[in-house]
N, C-alpha and C positions, 0 to 999 in steps of 0.2 A: 679614633677607632673607624677601622672599615665597614661602612654599612656592610658588605659581606660577613663578616668577622662576629658582628653585633647578631646577625640573624643567625648564624653557627652557633653561637653563645647559646642564645633562648633554644632554639631548637634542641641541642645538646642538653640545655638545664632542664627544658620541659618535659623529655624523655626518659631523665635521671630523677625527677621527680617525679615521672607516672612510676618506675621501676621501683622505687623506695616504697611509695604508698602499698604497691603490689606487694610488696615482699611483708611490708608488716599486716595485710587483709590477706593475706595469702595462707597460713595456717588455720585462720579461722572460716575460709571461705572454701579451705579444703574438708575440712571437717563437719561444716555443714552440707556440702556435696554427698558425701560419704555418708550421712544422716539420714538425707532423703531419699537417696539413693535404695538404703537398707531397709527404711519404710515403703518403700515400694516395692522391694523383694518378699518384704513380709507380707504386705498386701497381695501381691499375688499368689504367694504360698496359701494365704487363708481363702482365697477366690477356690481354688485348686483343690482343696481338703472338703470345702462345702461342699465344689462339684461331683467330689466322690460320696459324700454322705446322699447327699441327693438321689445319685444314682444307684449306691449300692446298700446306703444304709448303714447306722450306725456301729451294727457288728464286724465289720467291714474291719474297721479298726479295733471293737473292744474285743472279738474274738470270746465271747463269753463274758468278760472278766467286767469290773466296776467301771475300771478307768486305764487309759491307754497312755504310755509313755515311750519316746523313740529318741534316743541319740545319737550323733554321729561320733564316729570312733574317737576323736579327739574333743568332742562334748562340747564343738564348737555352735551345733546348731540341736533343735529339740522341737518335739511337736507332743504335746501332751492334751489330753479331755479326761477332764472328772466331770463328776456330777458336781452340781452348786446349785444354791439357795435358791426357788421359784421368784424371791422377788430380788435378785441379782441382774442387774441391767449393765455392761460392761462392752465398752467398742472402742478403746484406746492403743495406744502403744507407749510405753513409757520404758525407762533404765530400772532393774530392778536385780537384787544378787537372788542365788538358787544356790543349793546344798546339792551338789553333786558326786557320790563316794564320799566324802568327808570333805570334799574340796570348795571352797565357797566360790562363783565364781559371777562374775558380773554378767548379764545378759540386759539387751533391747530384747523388748515383748511385748508380742501385739496380742493383747487379750480380747477374745468375743463370747459372748454368751449366745446362747440357740436352744431351741426347743424339740425336743422330739420324743413324741408318744407321751404330752405331758411331761414331760423331765425337760427342766433346764439344766445343760452343759456350760462349762466354760473352757474353750478351745484356747491355748497357750503354744504362741510359734515363737522360741526365741533363738537371739544370733549373738554370742559371744562380742562383748565392745573390744574386746582384744582384734578380734577376726576382721571388727569391722575396722579399726585405726590403725592397723600392721601395715595398710600401701599407701598411710596417708606422707611419711617422710618421703618414698619413693616419688608419691604423685607431686610432691609440690618440688622437688628437687627438678623432675620431668617439666613442670610447667613454666618454672623461674628458668630453665634453661631454653624453652620454647619460647618463651617471652623476650629474651637477652637476643636469641638470634634474630627476633621479628624486630625489633627494637633497630638492631644492628641494619637488619634488610633496609627496616623504612627510613633511615638515616642516610644512609647511602641513595637512596631515591629520594631524599628532600635535599643534600647537596647537590646532587647533580642538577634537580629541576632548580634548586637556588642559583647554580652557576648561568644556569642556561638562561634564567630568568634576566640575572643582573647584569649579565655580559653585555646589553648595549649600554648601559650606565657606566660599566668600566671603560666601554671602545667611547665613551662621548668623555670624560676624565682625561682618557691618555692622548685623545685627538685635540681635544680644545682648550685644556689646561695645563696638562702636564707637558713639561719641557717645548713650552711654544714660546719662542721670542718673538717681542714686537719688534717693528709693526709686523701682522701676520698676511704671509706671503702664500701664493697659490690658491687654485681653486678650492674652495669648501664642498665637502660632498657630505649629505645628508648621511645619519646612520639611518640603518634601518630597522625597525622595529613594529612590532606588535602594539606594544603597551605605550597606553596615547601620553604617559605623564612624561616618559624619556622622549616621546616624539618630540614634546610641547619644551620640555627644556634645549633640545641638542638646536632645534628651529630657533627659541629664544637668544642663546648663544651665539649660534650662527648671524641671528638678527644684532646682535650686540656688537660682535667682531667687526661686522660690515661698518656700522657706526662709528666705531674707535676709528677705524682704519679713514674712513673719508674724513674724520676730525684731523685726523695725525696728517693726513696728504694736505687739506687744507691751511695748517698750522704751518705746513714745513713749506708750504709756496708763500706764503703770507711774508715768511720768515727770510725766506732768500730773496724773495721781490723789496721787502723792505731795506734790508742789507744793501742790498746789489744799487739800489736808486737812493741811498743815502751816502754814498762813497763820493758821487759824482757833486754832488753840493758841498760834502767837506773838502773834496780837493780844491773848490775853488775858491771858499773863505779863507783854506790855508794858502794857496796862493796871493790872494790880495792882501791879506795880512803880512805877507814876508815883502811883496809890493811896497806898504806902506814902512814897514821897518828902515829899509833902504832909502825913502825921502831925506832929503837935507832939512834939517831947523827943525825936526821932531824934538820934542822937549822927552824930558825924561821919565816924569811921570805917566805920557800915553805910550809911550815904547815900552814901559812894564806894563801897562793893562794889556797891550796888545800880547805881549808875549805870556802872560796868564791864558788870554782865550784862545792862542796855538795851543796852550798844554791841553786845555778842555777838548779842542778841534781832535788834538791828537790820541786824547782818552777815547773820545765818540769813534775817531778811526779805528782804533784796537776793537771797539766791540762791535762797530759793523763786520769787522774782518773776520771776528769769531764766530760771532752767529752767521756770516756765510759759509766757512768752513764747517761749522758742524751740520749747516741744510746741507752743504754737498756731501760729506761723510755720510748722512742718513739716506740720501737719494744713492748711494753708490756710485760717485761720478768717479772714484780714485782705482786704477787698475792694481791688481792683488799679484803682481808677478816679478817683482823682487827678489835677490839673494841678498839678507842682511847680516854682518856678523856681527852681533850685540857688544863685543869689547870694542872695535874700530867705529861704533856708533858712539859709544859712550867717550870717550875719549876724546871725539871730537867735541862731542858737547861741551865736554870741563875744560878745552880750550877755548869755546866759545865763555864760557861763565868765568874765566880766569878771575879778573878783577873784581869782582862780583865776592869769590872765594880769598880773595887776597883780603878784598875790606872788612872784612868779619875774621879773615885768618881761620879759616874752619879748614881742617883734613879730612881726604879723601881716600879713602882705601877703597880700588876696585880689585876683585876676584872674581873674572869670567872666566869661561871655557876659551881658551885660545882660538881652538877650530870651530866651535860652536856655531851655525848658523842658521837661519830662521828662512824658511823658503815660502813660497807664494803671498809674499805683503808688499805693502806699498812704504818706499823708505823712509818719504816725507811726510808719512802719518806716523812711522815709529819715531823718527825725528822730534815731530810734535809732542809724540807719548813721553820719552824719556827727558827733552828740554823741560815739559813742564812741573813732572815730578822731581828732578834735580834741584830745579828753580825753586819750587817751592820748598825744599828742604834745604836750601839754603838761606830763603828769606825767616822760615820760622824756625831757623837756627840761631842759638845762642852764639854769641861771640866766642872761639877758642874753641870749637864744636865738632864735631865729626858727622863724617856719610860715608856710608858702608854701604857698597854697592857688589854683590854677590849671585850666586848662581846653585842651579845643583839639577841633578836629573830625578823626577819622581816617577810615578806608574802613570800618570794619569798626563803627563808631559814635562814641559821643560819651563821652571821656575826660576825668575829674576826678583830681587827683591832689593829694594831702595829703603834703608834706613838710616833715618839721623838723632840725633842728638837735642833735638829741640823743644821747643813749646808744649808738643803734643796736641791732640785734639780733646777736648770735652766727649765725656763719651756720650750726651745726650745728642751732641751735634754729629755724631758719625754716619748714622743714617739718610742726612741729607746734605753732606759735603758736595754730592754729583748732581744736585739741583744747578739749574741755570741762575744766576746771581746773587750765590749764597755765598755772603762775605764770611771772612772771620772775625773773631772778636779782637783778635789782635790788632788796634787802632792804626798803631805804626807802620806795620805790615800788610793794613788789609788792601784785599787782590777784588777785581770786577764781578768775582762770581761765576767766570766763565772757563777757568782753567781747567779744572777738573771735571768739568763738563764736556769739554773737549777732548780731556782724557778717556773717560767713559766711553763718548761715541768712537775714538778709534779702538778700543778692546771691544765693545761689540759687533763693529766693524769685522775686525779679524777674529772673532771668537775667542778672545783672551777673557782666561778669567780673573777678575781684581778681586782683591779683598785688601782691608783695610784692618791693621791690629795699631791702639795709641792708648798712652796714659799721660794725663799732665803735667807737665814739666820733665815726662820720663821718653819723650820722643814717638816716631810716628814710623810705621813699617807698612810699607806698600808692595804687594807681592801681587807680578802678576805669571799667568799660569797659560804659558804657550801651548797649543795642542799640539803633539805632535802626527 
């Protein structure tokens, strides 16, 4: 999972958890706010009544009566002043029931005792509970909608900032890691970022790529030089051994030994030639200007391998498009490519086996597949078959471990996608996808 996806999931999940917790606590919070606000209003009304009493006197309310009571039209609020015992001292707010015109109503009541001319009076200011809570549900909905809008707004801001923050990391991944082919060519430009961690990562990757390139260049140079230098002494030894074989009076055992040594030299010469070819391919010393028709090329290779096909009585079926061509390629390298694959299909095939060579047009490009009915490749070995000097496990037909390496190098040079499918004792399919 990408870092941006993980951060997005974390941000979204955290905000979702906040919303859920807020929804669970919202009724209690709204109720508490409404209660505290009611207490505040009741306190303000008490202050106003006491101010009126101080300014106008108690008779302003009593009007000659012993007590005073006033209700609003819907009985949602009331104020009452009545005599109280001298030892009564109250100053609180609580909920209680009152009977008003035969109706029992729940009120939140502020109770307060005060003295006037030696007489203790009880002041009550009440507000019905229903009038307090009637706005709770709309207030909850409004608060919830406001929270959702704010969460959505902050989420957009977070995502925008997140994209801006990790943009250098995405650029590092795309330019340094994704779709990069070895060796790394072209000048590597540092990614501009103000984040130290990203800058350090980019500089480290650039340094690593430079070191890998330098090591690869040294390896290519050594391989090319060593392969080239070995050809001369090998040719000299081969020539001297051929001269020894022509001498008169050479005994048969000695001649046989010389022939065996010449076979070993021939094998060494092939290895050096293969290494030199791989080095030249890696160094891009071959031009890609030819126009090749796969059908003609495959027929030419099958003619060269006709003796091997007859020896194992292998049947070949070629189903390639007649007019299909490959432009901007190197014909000699493609000849090596198909020759090695078809030769392997013969070498590792069973007697009276078959080889199928076919093609098809796909959306990504033009594909040629070479399938045989041979011994197959164990699944555990498939990832390593293109490594240098990786021999097959078939003792009789084991190779030098460079044929498929050459195939892979040619494919890389021509940007050909190479894939392998194989099952033990079921055969192998090599697929070559040429870019259009």
